[in-house]
N, C-alpha and C positions, 0 to 999 in steps of 0.2 A: 368609508366603508371599503373593506378589502374585497377585491374581486378574486374569485376562485379560479384556479387554472385547470379546470376540468375540460377535457377535450370535447369537442362537438361530436355529435353522433357519427358523422362522416369521417372523423379522424381516428377512429378506433383501429381500423385496419392499417396495414403497412401501405406506404405509397404504391401506386400502380406500377411503377417501374421496378420496384424491388422484387415483387413476385415473378414478374416476367424474366428478370435477369436470373433468378434462381432456377426457373424452368429451363432456360437456355443452358446454364452451366450443367444442370443434371443431364440434359440431352447430350451435350458434348462429351460428358464423362461416360455416359452409356455407350456412345458410338466409339469412343477410344478403347473401352474395355472389349467391345465386340471385335474391333480391328486387331487388337493385341491377341485375342484368343484365336482369331483366324490365322494370323501370322505364325503363332506358336504351333498350331495344328499343321500348317504347311511345312514348317521346319521338321516336325516329327515325321511326317509322311515322307519327306525327302531322305531321311536317314534310313528308312526301311529298304531292304533289298528288293530289287525289281522282280518281275515274274520270271520263272525259269525259261531258259531257251529251249527250243525243240529237242536238242540233243540231251538236255537234262531231264526230260520228261520220263516217267517210269515206262518200262516196256513189259510186254507179256512174256511169261516164261517160254522156253523153247517148245515145250509140249502143249502149249495153248493154255487157256484159262483153267484154273484149279476149281473143281466143283466142290459141293458140300459133301461131307462124309456122313453117311447115315449108318448108325449102329443100332442093332436091336438089343434090348436089355430084357432080362428075365424079370417078370413081375412077381412080387411076393404078395400073397393074399394076407391081409391083416385079420387076425381073429378078433372077434368082438370081446371086449373086457369091460368090467365095471369101472376100472380105474383109467384115468387119462394117461396116455403114454407120453413120455418125455423124448426129446430128440435122440438121446444116446441109446434108447431102447429100440429104436427103429433101425434095422440093419439094412445098409445099402441105400438109404434114401438121402440124397443131398451129397453124396460122395461115392467113392468106389467101395467094393466089398472088403478091401484090405485095410481100410481106414485112412488111406491117403486122400488129400483134398481133391475136389472135383477139378476136371480140366476144362 
């Protein structure tokens, strides 16, 4: 009678040492990738220029800080119409009265 070479129920999984070794290799690879990324980031940071020196800092103008300029504009009343208005029909809205782009 020929004996079959079927594995026993406990022999279906890989030996205990193999899975442990694979986990150690994966952990070492992960640590190596993290260390390489850290070193690469440090190298990139070292290439950047340093902060400006005090004499390179921006200075206020001679007359002091420049304030906001407030302009008053004439408002045009829109007459009610049945049709919807398109942007080119609105005079002075979104730009100046002479057709130049807004500042």
